[in-house]
Structures are given as C-alpha cells and as structure tokens.
N, C-alpha and C positions, 0 to 999 in steps of 0.2 A: 442731419440724420446720419447715424453711424451704421455702417454695414457690418452685419454679422458674418464673420468668416469662419468656415469650418476648419478644424484642426486635423481632419482625417489624414491629409497628406503627411503631416508631422507624426501622427500616431502610426500609420501603416508603413512608414519608411523603415521602421525597425521590426516589422512583423517577421521577417526571416530569422532574426536573431532570437525571437521569442519562442519559436517552435523547438520542440525537443529534437535532438539529433537521433540518428539511427542507433547509435551506441546507447544513448539514454533510454530509448524505447526498448531495446533488447534487455537492458538491465532491469527495467520495470517488469517486463514479461518474465524474466527469470525469477524475480521476487514475488510474482503474483500469488503463488500458493500461500506464502507467508502472509501477504496482505489480506487475502481472503480469510485465513484462519484467525488473524488478529481482529478483523471486523466481526467475525462470528462470535469470538470471545467477548468483544465489547457489547454486542447485542445481548448476550446472555447476562452480562453484568448489569446492563441498563435495565433489563427486565426484572432483575432481582433487587433493584434499589428500593422499591416501595412495598415489597411484600416479604413475608416470612419464607425462607427457602424450604421447599418440600424435598422429599427424597428424590423425586424426578428432576427437579431443577438443580439439585446438588450434583446429580449424575451428569446432567447436561453441561454444567459448569466445568466439571472434571474432564469430560470429553473434549470440550473446547480448549481447555488448557493443554491437554495432551496433544491436540492437533497443532497448536502453536509451537510447542516444543519439538514435535516431529518435523514440522516445516522448517523451523530454524536449523535443526540438525541436518536435514537434507541440503539446505542452502549452504550451510557451512562446509559440509562434506564435498559438495559440488565445487565450491570456491577453492577448497584446498586441493582438489584433484586438478582443477584448471591451473592453479598456481604451480603445482608440481609438474604439469606437462610443459608449462612455459619456461621452467627453469632448466 
C-alpha cells in the first residue's frame, strides 16, 4: 500500500513570495480608477455585442470611453508630477 503524502508544505513554503508587496498594492490602488473605468467600458461593449445600438446605449458607450480617457490622463499627470518631484 502506498501512502498519499500531501504537498502542502512544498506549496506553502513559497507563499510569502506569492503575496504582492506593499509597493505593488499601492500601485494597484493608484491605478484603480483607470481599472474601474476600463471595466465599465468593457461592460458596455459586451452589452452592445448582440443588439443594435440605440441612442441611449451610444451615449453610454461615449461616456464610458471618456471616463477611460480621463482616468488615463489623471494617472499620466500624477505619474509625471511624481517623476518631476523625484528628479
């Protein structure tokens, strides 16, 4: 009879290396408005895949695209300002 041995020790031995660092979590938090805007845009695009776009859905798509562009602009400006302070 063979004994079944768990590999949990081998898997959890590297668990500390799998967790994001504080710097990575801060970067994600900084990018969260852009991530939310892109998810909203994707939701609108998915909703429009199987139907004819109406005036309302066209406006919703335009607003979602503008939110993504605004979030990208803010993130870029914030990154440029941070880089300018560091220099």
